[in-house]
C-alpha positions, 0 to 999 in steps of 0.5 A: 652362183650369180654372174659377174664378180662372184663368178669371175673372182675365183677364175682370176684367183686360179689363173694367178695361183697357177702363174705363181706356181709356174714361176715359183714366186708371187706375181704381185700387181698384174694389171700392167702386164694384162692391160698391155697385152690385149691378145691375152683376151678374146674381144667381145665387140657386140652386145650390151649389159643394159637393164632398164635402159641403163648399162654399157655397150660392148666394143673393141678394146677395153669397154665398161661392158666386157672389160678386155673380153674373155681371158685366154687362160693358158695364154695368160698363165704363160704370159704372167709366169714369164713376167720378170721378177722384181 
């Protein structure tokens, strides 16, 4: 398997499925719940994804290199499971 989207899509599918199962209902659109809580991620603040001089640098907060950082799986499941049902 390649890195990037091909590796992370199944991870996020599993996290969302586990949160759905814990709360007993589908979450729907989760972006606001995730982006409003940076503590759900381990920040990556150093490094880059440059190749042939093109790419992005890591840094604090959201960045084009690492996004929000590494998801803290158990914390994300608990936080999403607690999102009020619409």
